[in-house]
C-alpha positions in Angstrom: 17.5 4.7 -4.9 18.1 7.4 -2.0 16.5 6.7 1.9 17.3 9.9 4.0 16.0 9.7 7.8 14.9 13.3 8.3 12.9 14.8 11.4 9.4 14.9 11.2 7.7 16.5 14.3 8.8 19.2 14.3 9.4 19.2 10.9 12.4 20.2 9.6 13.6 21.9 6.9 15.0 18.5 4.6 11.1 17.2 5.9 9.7 20.2 4.1 11.4 20.3 1.4 10.4 16.4 0.5 7.3 15.8 1.5 5.8 16.9 -1.6 8.4 14.0 -3.5 7.6 11.6 -0.9 4.5 12.1 -1.1 4.1 11.6 -5.0 6.6 8.0 -4.1 3.9 6.9 -1.9 1.3 7.4 -4.2 2.6 5.6 -7.0 3.4 2.9 -5.2 -0.8 2.2 -3.5 -1.1 2.4 -7.0 1.5 -0.1 -9.1 1.0 -2.3 -5.9 -2.3 -2.1 -4.5 -4.2 -0.8 -7.5 -5.6 2.1 -5.7 -6.8 4.6 -7.8 -5.6 7.6 -8.5 -7.6 9.8 -6.2 -6.0 7.6 -3.2 -4.7 8.1 -0.9 -5.1 11.7 -0.7 -2.4 14.0 0.9 -4.7 14.5 4.0 -5.0 10.7 4.7 -0.9 10.2 4.9 -0.5 10.7 8.7 3.4 10.7 10.4 3.5 10.5 13.5 6.8 10.2 15.7 8.1 7.1 16.7 8.3 7.4 20.3 6.3 5.6 23.6 6.3 9.1 25.3 4.3 10.6 22.5 0.6 10.5 23.5 -0.3 10.3 19.2 2.2 7.5 19.0 0.7 5.4 22.1 -3.0 6.1 21.1 -2.3 4.8 17.3 0.3 1.9 18.1 -2.7 -0.7 18.3 -4.1 0.0 14.8 -0.8 0.9 13.5 0.4 -2.7 13.9 -3.0 -4.3 13.5 -2.9 -2.2 9.6 1.0 -3.0 9.7 0.6 -7.3 10.5 -2.6 -7.4 7.9 -0.3 -5.7 4.9 2.3 -8.6 6.0 0.1 -11.4 5.4 -1.5 -10.4 2.4 0.9 -8.7 0.3 4.2 -10.7 1.8 2.4 -13.7 2.5 3.7 -13.8 6.4 2.9 -16.0 9.1 1.1 -13.9 11.9 4.1 -14.6 14.2 6.7 -12.8 12.0 4.5 -9.9 12.5 5.1 -9.2 16.2 
């Protein structure tokens, strides 16, 4: 496994070169771990938002993302609500 941090906004050449492969890894994970059907999630459902409280898109989606993350952690990993703060 090789993890590399690449700039997604604006998309760097490394991001553009690896997005399809990264999406396929994500999709396989969803199918195996969460039993998602092969047609879910679609590439159009994947949304990348820069992690910055200065970015309006990040700020507007932060609460929704944090809630979804907490539900995932509690459901899949059996974390407690306090572990997800």
